[in-house]
TORTOR-873439 format. One record per residue (C-alpha): residue in one letter; z negated, x, y negated. Coordinates in steps of 0.001 Angstrom, whole numbers, plus 500000, padded with zeros to 6 digits. Each point is the difference from the previous one (the first is absolute). Example, Ala and Ser with C-alpha at 12.3 -4.5 7.8 and 13.67 -1.06 7.14 Angstrom:
% TORTOR-873439
A492200512300504500/S500660501370496560/
END
This chain:
% TORTOR-873439
M557539132238879340/R497989500958496424/K501256500966496521/C498395503331499182/S501311502000496496/K503623497906499987/F500833501044503459/Y498646497762503301/T498747502137502992/L500143498786503559/E496430499791501951/L500572498693502873/P498869500608503871/L502302502080501890/L501962496997502382/K499760500217503535/G502377498387502552/M499428499931503425/I497635502140501602/E501550503173500604/L501654501348502968/N500774503731499313/H502851500503502287/K501773496930498341/L501860500334496571/P497580498414497663/A500409496780498063/L501001499551496090/T496347499349498777/E498833503094501439/L501686502543498453/I499945498220496885/Q497908501744497362/T498216497746496501/N499269503367498144/L502184499219497075/R500061498936496188/I502156497318498611/F500866500990496334/N501647497676497129/A503259501432498844/Q499641499113495976/E496503501917500427/L498912504080499728/L498792501545502933/P496244500279499410/P497995503419499736/Q498588500572503336/L502146499615503364/D499554501080503480/E502239502491501283/T500026498442503862/I501247496283498576/P503353498607499743/V500985498058497064/F502053497401500592/V501643498193496858/Q502496496969499266/R502649499867497688/Q502961497146500526/A498805499341503083/T500004503385501619/W497290502061501166/Y499598503530499552/V497652502291500934/A498828503855498312/N496882502308501538/S497031499783497414/S500354503843499996/H503276499994498319/L499667497510497327/T498991501229496315/V496844498316498565/N500325497568497578/L503553499585500211/T502386496610500066/I501479499868503389/D503878500129500434/C500977499468503283/T503552501513499213/Q498480503452500153/A498462501826502577/P497231500554501620/W501293495639500372/E501540498860503029/P500763497194501294/A497946498294502540/A501097497762502831/V498069496125500521/T499873498639502648/T497233496929501171/L496727499904502343/D502142498547502966/S502548502564500058/T500123502047503246/L499842503759500349/A503683500514500693/D500964498100496962/A497350502367498181/I501915503102501295/H503013498518498984/L498676500061496456/L498370502905500092/A503467501812501099/T500672500214496151/H496595499674498259/N497293502247500331/Y497754496726498688/L500125496295501907/L497773497526498099/I498606497322501911/E499624496544498243/K497966497257501521/Q502296497483497944/P502381501040496749/G498423501948497126/V497032500508502174/P499776503590501558/I496937500606503212/G500542503300500702/Y502913502278500259/L501568502246502672/H500962504385499483/R503136501390501735/G497803502890501433/A497293498125501499/V501599497499501768/I501939502589501718/Q496663501711500732/A498667497110501224/I503166499612502193/F500110503701501272/S496337499903500953/S500627496563501820/Y503046502209501976/E497457502540500723/I497579497713501515/L502836498138502006/E501474503127500970/A496818500680501770/Y499065497175501436/F503798499713501502/E499413503675501825/T496295499613501249/M501290496822501912/I503331501077500819/K497818502898501583/T496931497935501562/M502924497826501851/D500204500968503797/A502860497638500223/S503581500747499569/I501006498844496529/S503237501220498768/V502350499229496305/I502912500750499106/D501893499376496175/E503072498180499050/K502271502661501167/A497722499741503810/R498946503623498866/V496114500047502062/M497370500263497112/V496693499505502189/W499436501910503773/T496784499301500766/E498405502041502822/G500189497027502411/A503767500022499579/E499883503950500843/R497857498963503361/I502459497110500767/F502946501401498759/S499521503470500913/L501264500545496610/K497811502069497123/A500323498437496571/K501281503408498361/E502996499934502121/T500732496574498806/I498381498837496854/G503897499959497364/R502081499521502702/P501993497312501224/I498142497767502969/T503604499976501500/E499566503560500790/F497493500084502720/F500527496392501850/P502936497633500395/L501425497301497850/E499310496839502487/M496760501537500882/L498831500058496157/E497987496588499206/T498855501355496236/L503687500824499379/K500650496090500762/S497101499122497522/L501460502044498041/Q503505498522499828/S499316496313500640/G496875499864498578/Q498942498893503395/S496134499701501339/L498129500931504038/Y496665499292500463/R498480501096503490/H503725500627501108/Q500833501206503527/H501868503765498971/Q501613502358502018/P501147503408497669/R500084502459503231/E500670499447503380/D495979501491500525/L499051497576497832/V498838496615498814/V498136498996496736/L499128496921498243/I501449499865496650/N499230498665497255/T502750500267496978/N500276498569496250/P502029500956496961/I498397501336497146/Y501438498213496783/L499604500713496134/H501219497497497901/D501612497751503130/K502051503424501012/I499476501498503198/I499681503720498673/G498235500886504040/A498477499233503011/V497347500502502201/A499449499875504013/A495558500128501917/E500601500527503510/T497789499895502443/D500702502103503435/I499422497396502677/T501742501716502731/S497153500777502238/Q499669496044499699/V503816499382500611/R499438502123503734/L496782498729500805/N501414496355499605/Q502750501619502472/E498046500931502522/L497601497350499730/L503153497292500551/N500607502294503371/A496547499683501034/N499958496197499076/K503367499886502225/K498728502366503263/V496717497678499621/N501470496709499915/H502676500824502348/L497023501751502889/Q498205496278499204/Q502867498118501392/E500646502535502733/M496377499066500783/A499736496532499507/K502930499643502608/L497919502052502098/S496160498595499570/P498958497259502480/T497541499560497080/P502102499895496385/D497721500416496935/P498854496816498305/F500587501191497058/A503427502361501028/Q502110497779496559/I496535499878497554/K501062503520497937/G496948501392497697/T496966501771500057/S499128498856496974/L496221498941499975/P500686496344499969/I501989500329502642/R498189502490501895/H497051496955499811/I502131496941500466/K501001501732503951/S496906500773500306/M498658496320499649/I503117498671502343/Q498696502666502612/K496435498273499915/L501954496781500970/S501161501321503589/A497460498157501429/T499808496688498568/Q501801496370499216/A499494499529496690/T502070498185497549/V501310502956497077/L500964498909497000/I502873502477498305/T500181500077496332/G502129502165497608/E502804499770497657/S503574499071500731/G501585503513501977/V497089501799500695/G500868499254503929/K497370497297501121/E502122499307503371/L499677503824501153/F495990499799499676/A500293497158501666/K501755501494502767/A497714503101499844/V496978497278501063/H502190498117501928/D500993503627501809/V496431501216500747/R497917497008501033/E502612498155502434/G501870501411503306/S502897501555499419/N502490497184501392/A498244497491497891/P502103498452497564/F500277499537496155/I501118497314498796/A500845500016495914/I500777496593498203/N500298500253495722/C498535497450499360/G501894499579496552/A503066500130501577/I499793496761502440/S501226496573498775/P496177497682499619/T502294497060502013/L500560502588503173/F496497502239499711/E498599497974502569/S502011500522502539/E501018503381499598/L495861500749499867/F499950497785503143/G502748499547501508/Y501689496460501167/E501230498073503425/K503308498829500660/G500731497283498020/A497281500144497842/F501884499420497278/S503846499222498361/G501939503242500438/A497386501596502372/D500674502774502862/Q500877497735502963/K497493502999501984/G497567500001497147/K498448502948498729/K496802502332500321/G498758500232496813/M498370502960498024/I496231499318501257/E500998500261503332/L502808502735500210/A496599502304498754/R498115498643502908/G497781503434500974/G501118501931496803/T500280499723496182/L500811497047496944/F500973501484497212/L499960497136497127/D501974501763497189/E499606498954496767/V497022497477501133/G499982498933496445/E502944498278500126/M499360497476502956/P499866496434499315/L496700498050499973/D500820497912502606/M500461503143502485/Q497156501605498864/V498165497191501385/K501769500038503595/L499489503627500018/L496458499755499461/R499553497304502239/V501416502837502397/L498162502583499071/Q497031498297500828/E500299498187502820/K502783502335501865/K502039497392500684/Y502993498180498689/Y502256497195501216/S504220501061499259/V502293497637498046/G500884497299501843/G497898500968503380/T497039498115501367/K498306502866501959/Q497415502298498152/I500799503783499747/E497206502682500368/A500739502332497499/D499649503816500295/F500746502367497246/R498285501514497339/V501055499751496023/V500165502507497398/A501422498123496965/A501071501781496526/T500644498304496668/N500400501566496871/K498682497629498014/N496104499382498480/L498919497599502983/E496809499361498245/E502195498725497479/L501681498092501247/V497573498841501887/K498514499056496643/E502953497910499281/G500546498006502520/K503015501583501588/F498255501638502947/R497207499325501984/Q496040501495499738/D499620498926503810/L503200501926501607/F499406502368496869/Y496852501016501529/R501073500323504089/L502877502214498727/N497436502104497529/V497885501694503380/V501169503487499039/T502220500753496681/L502241503609499611/K501199500061496661/I502696502319500157/P500659502239496628/P503412499592498228/L501468503238499434/R499242501307496792/E496475499749501207/R500531502493502660/I503142502177497894/E498958502876502367/D501655498284502898/T503294499935498646/I501186503171500638/E499254499426503730/L501713496854499301/A502982500787498965/H500778503061502021/F499695496994503177/F502325497987498349/L502094502924499298/Y500328500668503867/E500720496529501015/F502797499419497580/S501415503464500357/L500221499204503757/R501102496152499217/Y502737501368497870/N501026503202502194/R498872502055496653/P498546503129500212/I497413500311496418/H500043504087499287/A497912499810496086/I498091497607498618/S500459500778496198/Q496356500164498706/N500234497697497038/V501011497248502874/M496122500681501386/Q498448500254496669/N501468496472499170/L498927498639503737/L496423501283499045/Q499912498579496310/Y502104496376500414/D497025497406500529/W501708498786503379/P499656495738498420/G502008499179503560/N497743502429501874/I501009501717503501/R502908497459499857/E501390501108497080/L500144503653500643/R501292500139503307/N503189497947498170/A499810502553497329/I500113502744502746/E502985498028501537/R502175500227496882/L499157503365499835/V501414501403502977/V503062497461499449/F501316501786497392/A498836503633500809/T503506500702501513/D499388503730499762/G497103499729502070/I497116500653496861/I498143497218497928/K500114500464496500/E498542497861497134/E503008498116498386/D500277497982503137/L496411498613500050/P499918496330499076/Y499782499516495837/S496522498633500056/L498998503309501927/Q501758502234497134/G497489501910498128/Q497210498009500506/T496364501832498618/K497259498645500985/Q497273499175497220/V497019500564502314/P499578503585501760/I500116499717504068/E496587499949501584/L500054501572503307/P497027499937502414/P497336502551499739/D500760501003503761/L504064500576499642/F501205503545501236/S502690502131498580/L503486499174501744/Q500452502490502668/E495812499146500861/E501667496431500650/I503142501203501711/E498362502131502758/A496956496943500504/H502798497477500565/E501763502722502480/R496479500791501694/R499544496489500565/V503130499015501622/I499485503750502147/L496584498813500886/R501613496270500905/A502330501775502591/I497859502235501673/E497175496859500405/L503223498163501833/E500858502340502089/N496052499879501327/G499822503937498135/N503233501566502077/K500928502295497121/Q503460500278501373/A500627496691500840/A499122499329496104/A502168502681498160/K502811498561502444/R499065496776498657/L500004501294496593/G503277501935500121/I498816503181499835/S498359503078501969/R497395500761501868/A499048503130497968/T500974498333496024/L497320497299501558/Y497716502383500859/N500303501853495920/K500131496601498277/L496090499194502354/G499161503341498691/K500368499279496580/
END
């Protein structure tokens, strides 16, 4: 501020606030004008005045303002007479809402940096023009955005009247915007079907909730109430039509039921059952592991299976057994972590009668003897006591052993498959697992991926378990909520397939009406969202192609079992010969 001819002129650069966003209301600092003059009320006006600059004067703690074009030159200012008028005053940290409230009764609002130190002013007309300009830009953005959206967007006001109805809403609900805008939404939908109305009345929000506004329509809906000053003034809904996905999911469920039933019937009739029948999934990692197991068919190599708890290591161990052993060969499993260390030796090697106090007087065969001519599966081998590791190593090397209390050496004839969810190399470093036994077991290693790394197999596994439990509990499943399938695909499954199986059992238990619903999911699965998008293998086909490929494998297997006799194959599959020929033609 500088003194000039007994009055002050503010020469300040235009104040700038935050970066301008034209569709937003401007900040107070963006509207401040600094082309003003501050005059001492006890002095005379200067001989020359700029007609475009307002003049402010303070008298008895009140500010007055006049347009220079209406002032008489060289006259003493009389603030009680026209053209002088009172000016409102506020500080720089005031909000635009505060400023507008003051401008409702004053044409000018003086902005002070601190009491008595003006920094600029607002003029009512300029502020109205700036706000109207922002509104026009916002309206243009809003209208263009609504026209561009492909999804269904609807907005209702506090009286439930339709304010917005996009082209997406017109397509989904077959109602034109001109028919709905301005009319209560209750005229078009039953009250119980209106999730938007519930948001308006209760303030509740929904996110990706499966909703059925009509019998022939299923949508995923997001709703939110619209608040203004903590008061609900409307509600908005965004809906995506998923009717076709729900139907496809139901078709997949029915197809999987038929396939699972067909597989079970074929397993009963087949003299050489598929060793991988219980291993569900067609992901690249699973196909790779199956290929590795197939290559073990002509070997007796020790196999070490690693993987997290719940990935189904015993199923893969059984597949290894089935691939390379005869149909009558025994498969004996022993959980190394579930047997007391004091009983481990007698369980593994067996004992003679009277070998120790409390022993069976007839003696008992050990697991090694029971596995003769077949497979001994050492589950959780990392839990085996160190002293037993030494004895097992000797059996593996010499192929001979003594039962507890026995004096006669017994020939050992078995193949070993071991499994663990621990890092055996780390246990070796810590001295908790013998290095020589580790090398003896680690001939062929199969690493089973966790479910989160083959998440595309979740759908097949889920439908397999649904079929299993629907039969067990005699509860036919008619439909699965799309939200349920999405939750299953988006969850990380720390408990792997065991956790998935338990979750599906829970869903079937609560599906008393034959419908699998999201609210019946375990709490940990509800509303889960992955932070990292799922990367599917490049060779994954469409859902229909995957189903057809699976059906093709079953049909060709049936023809193979019937030595090319198509009529017999059709009978085995439970279909007519014409149907079989039609499917073969595809």
